[in-house]
C-alpha positions in Angstrom: 32.7 39.0 23.2 28.9 39.3 22.2 30.1 38.5 18.3 31.9 35.3 19.8 28.9 34.0 21.6 26.4 34.9 18.5 28.9 32.6 16.5 29.0 29.5 18.8 25.1 29.5 18.7 25.0 29.9 15.0 27.7 27.3 14.4 25.3 24.6 17.2 22.3 26.1 15.2 24.1 24.6 12.0 25.4 21.6 13.0 22.4 20.3 14.8 20.4 21.1 11.7 22.7 19.2 9.4 22.3 16.3 11.7 18.9 16.0 12.0 18.5 16.2 8.2 21.3 13.7 7.7 19.8 11.3 10.1 16.2 11.7 8.6 17.6 10.8 4.9 19.5 7.5 7.1 16.1 6.6 8.3 14.6 6.1 4.9 14.8 2.1 3.9 13.6 1.6 0.2 11.9 -1.5 -0.4 13.5 -4.4 -2.4 10.5 -4.8 -5.1 11.8 -7.9 -6.7 11.7 -9.6 -3.0 8.3 -8.7 -2.2 4.7 -9.8 -2.6 1.2 -9.1 -2.8 -1.6 -11.5 -2.7 -5.0 -10.5 -3.5 -8.5 -12.5 -3.1 -11.6 -11.0 -4.3 -15.4 -12.9 -3.0 -18.2 -13.7 -4.9 -21.3 -15.5 -3.9 -20.1 -18.2 -5.7 -17.0 -18.5 -4.5 -13.7 -16.7 -5.0 -10.9 -15.6 -6.9 -7.0 -14.8 -5.9 -4.0 -13.8 -7.3 -0.8 -11.2 -7.4 -0.1 -7.9 -7.9 4.0 -6.7 -8.4 5.4 -3.6 -5.8 6.7 -1.1 -7.9 8.1 0.9 -5.7 8.4 1.8 -1.8 9.8 3.3 1.2 9.7 3.1 5.0 10.4 6.0 6.8 12.1 5.1 10.0 12.6 7.4 13.5 15.6 5.6 15.0 13.7 2.1 15.1 10.4 3.1 15.2 8.5 3.4 11.9 7.1 6.8 11.4 6.1 6.8 7.7 6.0 5.2 4.2 4.8 5.5 0.6 4.4 2.8 -2.2 3.5 2.5 -5.5 1.8 -0.6 -7.1 2.2 -1.7 -10.7 -1.5 -2.2 -11.7 -0.7 -3.8 -14.8 1.0 -6.7 -13.2 -2.8 -7.9 -11.9 -2.9 -11.6 -12.4 -5.0 -14.4 -10.8 -3.3 -17.7 -9.8 -6.4 -19.6 -8.8 -7.1 -20.3 -13.1 -5.2 -21.4 -16.0 -5.0 -21.2 -20.1 -8.4 -18.8 -21.4 -10.1 -18.7 -18.3 -7.2 -17.4 -16.7 -6.5 -14.6 -19.6 -10.4 -14.0 -19.5 -10.4 -12.8 -15.6 -7.1 -11.3 -16.0 -8.6 -8.9 -19.2 -11.6 -8.1 -17.1 -10.0 -7.1 -14.0 -7.8 -4.9 -16.0 -10.6 -3.1 -17.9 -13.0 -0.3 -17.3 -15.4 -2.2 -15.3 -12.8 -3.0 -12.5 -9.6 -1.4 -12.2 -8.9 0.4 -15.8 -5.3 -0.3 -15.9 -4.8 1.5 -19.3 -6.1 4.9 -17.6 -4.5 4.2 -14.3 -1.6 1.8 -14.3 -0.4 2.1 -10.7 -2.0 2.4 -7.3 -0.3 4.1 -4.3 -0.3 3.9 -0.3 0.9 6.6 1.6 1.3 6.4 5.5 0.5 9.2 7.3 0.7 7.8 11.1 2.2 4.4 12.7 1.7 4.3 16.2 3.2 1.6 18.2 1.2 -1.5 19.5 3.4 -3.7 20.0 6.9 -4.7 20.3 6.8 -5.3 16.2 3.4 -4.4 15.4 1.7 -0.8 14.7 -1.3 0.3 13.9 -0.7 2.4 10.9 -3.0 4.7 8.9 -2.8 6.3 5.5 -4.3 7.4 2.4 -5.0 4.6 -0.7 -5.3 5.7 -4.0 -6.9 3.8 -6.7 -8.5 4.3 -10.2 -7.3 7.9 -9.0 -9.5 8.4 -6.1 -8.0 8.4 -2.4 -9.5 7.3 0.8 -8.2 6.4 4.2 -7.5 3.2 5.3 -6.2 1.4 8.4 -4.2 -1.6 9.3 -1.6 -3.2 11.4 1.6 -4.0 10.1 4.2 -6.0 11.7 8.2 -4.9 11.2 10.8 -7.9 11.9 14.0 -7.2 11.6 13.8 -6.5 7.3 10.7 -7.7 6.8 7.2 -6.0 7.4 4.1 -7.9 6.5 0.2 -6.5 6.6 -2.9 -7.6 6.0 -5.6 -5.4 4.3 -9.3 -5.1 3.5 -10.1 -2.8 0.9 -13.8 -1.7 -0.3 -13.9 -1.2 -3.8 -16.9 0.8 -3.6 -15.0 3.9 -2.4 -12.7 3.4 -5.2 -16.3 3.5 -7.7 -15.3 -0.1 -8.6 -18.8 -1.2 -9.6 -19.2 -4.4 -11.3 -21.2 -6.8 -9.8 -21.2 -4.7 -6.6 -24.7 -4.7 -4.6 -23.6 -1.6 -3.5 -24.9 0.0 -6.7 -26.8 -2.8 -8.2 -30.3 -4.1 -7.5 -31.0 -8.1 -8.2 -27.6 -9.4 -8.8 -28.2 -12.7 -7.0 -25.7 -15.4 -7.0 -23.7 -12.7 -9.7 -22.7 -10.8 -6.5 -19.5 -9.8 -6.2 -18.6 -8.8 -3.0 -16.9 -4.6 -2.2 -14.2 -6.2 0.2 -11.1 -7.5 -1.0 -8.0 -8.8 0.8 -4.7 -8.0 0.1 -1.3 -9.9 2.0 1.4 -7.7 1.6 5.1 -9.4 2.4 8.0 -6.4 2.1 11.3 -6.7 2.5 13.6 -3.9 2.8 
């Protein structure tokens, strides 16, 4: 009788473990990179520039219908401005990809790992995670909205935290109207 109870208990433990593992895998939602969009906007004393950057890959983790995590990789080589054209666009794109800014030859990707997602409304989350740019990782927090199979977020990123120094008043004095502000905006529209 004692052996029978132990066998039943072991069977239940294995069954529940398998069920828990299976549901965790089923809750991983891959991002459709080709249907997703990331736009950026950077500011300077005399104006601003904006453009796009491509998502390379990513996924969200859900527990039922509740967001619990995720991970995203961005293709830094795709960084391009959309407010300029011709040689002006080519010059800005080249400069942004150079070591003065994002150094894409040595750092071709950037990464965001969601560590925590706390619901703060029906379809809204306060997300905290780690953002890696140019090999440097810093914590970041932002709001994320999830509706059906779409998610949107707006992030402010402080480039000084990633040692992106060019034209930064945080690193150089007396830049005057050549100053480029440290914070830039990212607007992310994801489909999964």
